[in-house]
C-alpha positions as CSV (number, residue, x, y, z in Angstrom):
1,M,-139.0,18.1,10.8
2,K,-139.5,14.4,11.2
3,K,-138.9,14.6,14.9
4,M,-141.5,17.4,15.2
5,K,-144.1,15.4,13.3
6,K,-143.5,12.3,15.4
7,F,-143.7,14.4,18.6
8,A,-147.0,15.9,17.4
9,L,-148.3,12.4,16.6
10,L,-147.3,11.1,20.0
11,M,-148.9,14.0,21.7
12,L,-152.2,13.5,19.8
13,I,-152.2,9.8,20.8
14,L,-151.4,10.7,24.4
15,V,-154.4,13.1,24.5
16,F,-156.7,10.4,23.1
17,V,-155.4,7.7,25.5
18,L,-155.8,10.0,28.5
19,A,-159.1,11.5,27.5
20,I,-161.1,8.5,26.3
21,P,-161.5,6.8,29.7
22,G,-162.6,10.0,31.3
23,L,-165.0,10.9,28.5
24,T,-166.5,7.5,28.5
25,A,-167.2,7.7,32.3
26,A,-168.7,11.1,31.9
27,Q,-170.9,10.1,29.0
28,M,-172.1,6.9,30.8
29,H,-173.0,8.6,34.1
30,G,-174.4,11.9,32.8
31,G,-174.6,14.8,35.0
32,S,-177.3,16.8,36.6
33,G,-178.9,18.5,33.6
34,Q,-176.2,18.5,30.9
35,H,-176.7,20.3,27.6
36,M,-176.1,17.8,24.7
37,G,-175.1,20.4,22.0
38,T,-177.9,19.3,19.6
39,G,-180.5,21.5,21.2
40,Q,-181.5,18.7,23.6
41,Y,-181.1,18.7,27.3
42,M,-180.2,15.7,29.3
43,G,-181.5,15.3,32.8
44,S,-179.7,13.5,35.6
45,G,-179.2,9.7,35.1
46,Q,-179.8,9.7,31.4
47,H,-177.1,8.2,29.1
48,M,-175.7,10.0,26.0
49,M,-173.9,6.9,24.7
50,G,-175.4,3.5,24.0
51,P,-173.6,0.3,24.7
52,G,-172.5,0.0,21.1
53,M,-171.0,3.5,21.1
54,R,-169.2,2.8,24.3
55,N,-167.8,-0.4,22.8
56,N,-166.6,1.5,19.7
57,F,-165.0,4.1,22.0
58,G,-163.2,1.3,23.9
59,T,-162.0,-0.1,20.6
60,M,-160.6,3.3,19.7
61,S,-158.8,3.5,23.0
62,H,-157.1,0.2,22.6
63,M,-156.1,1.1,19.0
64,M,-154.6,4.4,20.3
65,G,-152.6,2.5,22.9
66,D,-151.3,0.1,20.2
67,M,-150.4,3.0,18.0
68,H,-148.6,4.7,20.8
69,Q,-146.5,1.6,21.5
70,M,-145.7,1.2,17.8
71,L,-144.6,4.9,17.5
72,Q,-142.5,4.5,20.6
73,S,-140.7,1.6,19.0
74,G,-139.2,3.9,16.3
75,R,-139.6,1.3,13.7
76,L,-142.4,2.9,11.6
77,T,-141.9,4.1,8.1
78,P,-143.1,7.6,7.2
79,E,-145.9,5.9,5.2
80,Q,-147.0,3.9,8.3
81,E,-147.0,7.1,10.4
82,Q,-149.1,8.8,7.8
83,Q,-151.6,5.9,7.8
84,M,-151.9,6.3,11.6
85,L,-152.7,10.0,11.2
86,E,-155.4,9.0,8.7
87,W,-156.9,6.5,11.1
88,M,-156.8,9.1,13.9
89,D,-158.6,11.6,11.6
90,Q,-161.2,8.9,10.9
91,M,-161.7,8.1,14.6
92,G,-162.1,11.8,15.3
93,G,-164.7,12.1,12.6
94,M,-166.6,9.2,14.1
95,M,-166.6,10.8,17.5
96,Q,-167.9,14.1,16.0
97,Q,-170.7,12.1,14.3
98,W,-171.7,10.6,17.6
99,R,-172.7,14.0,18.8
100,G,-175.1,14.5,16.0
101,P,-178.7,13.3,15.6
102,Q,-177.6,10.3,13.6
103,G,-175.0,9.1,16.2
104,A,-176.9,6.0,17.4
105,Q,-177.7,4.9,13.9
106,L,-174.0,5.0,12.9
107,E,-172.9,2.5,15.6
108,A,-172.9,-0.6,13.4
109,Q,-171.2,1.2,10.5
110,H,-168.5,2.6,12.8
111,R,-168.0,-0.8,14.4
112,Q,-167.3,-2.3,10.9
113,Q,-164.9,0.6,10.1
114,L,-163.1,0.1,13.4
115,Q,-162.8,-3.6,12.9
116,Q,-161.2,-3.0,9.5
117,M,-158.8,-0.4,10.9
118,Q,-158.0,-2.9,13.7
119,Q,-157.1,-5.6,11.2
120,N,-155.0,-3.2,9.3
121,L,-153.3,-2.0,12.4
122,Q,-152.6,-5.6,13.5
123,H,-151.1,-6.3,10.0
124,M,-148.9,-3.2,10.4
125,K,-147.9,-4.4,13.9
126,N,-146.9,-7.8,12.5
127,Q,-144.8,-6.2,9.8
128,I,-143.0,-4.1,12.3
129,Q,-142.3,-7.2,14.5
130,K,-140.7,-9.0,11.5
131,R,-138.1,-6.3,11.1
């Protein structure tokens, strides 16, 4: 069971790490007349994500890379693995909120949440390195 859970966590991280750069590029460039899912329509050349949102997206990508490396080390406790799952849930929730009408207003709040998660992740990383 533990191996299956770890495998699922690794696969989720891999999907995030592989998908984030492509999604960021697609969001930045926009397409010719893309539907935005909120009843709005985006014409060619318009941007769906502001610079703050793209920055938050990049932070998430770096965190996912770090989490992947930490999981690969095999030195995480079950509690630490659970914490990573919770962080991934939080990041997924943030990305869903970006699609909504309040997305741009949430950039600063999300930046603060991500900075706190990053600090906690770094603390966890330091603990692992001490073992």
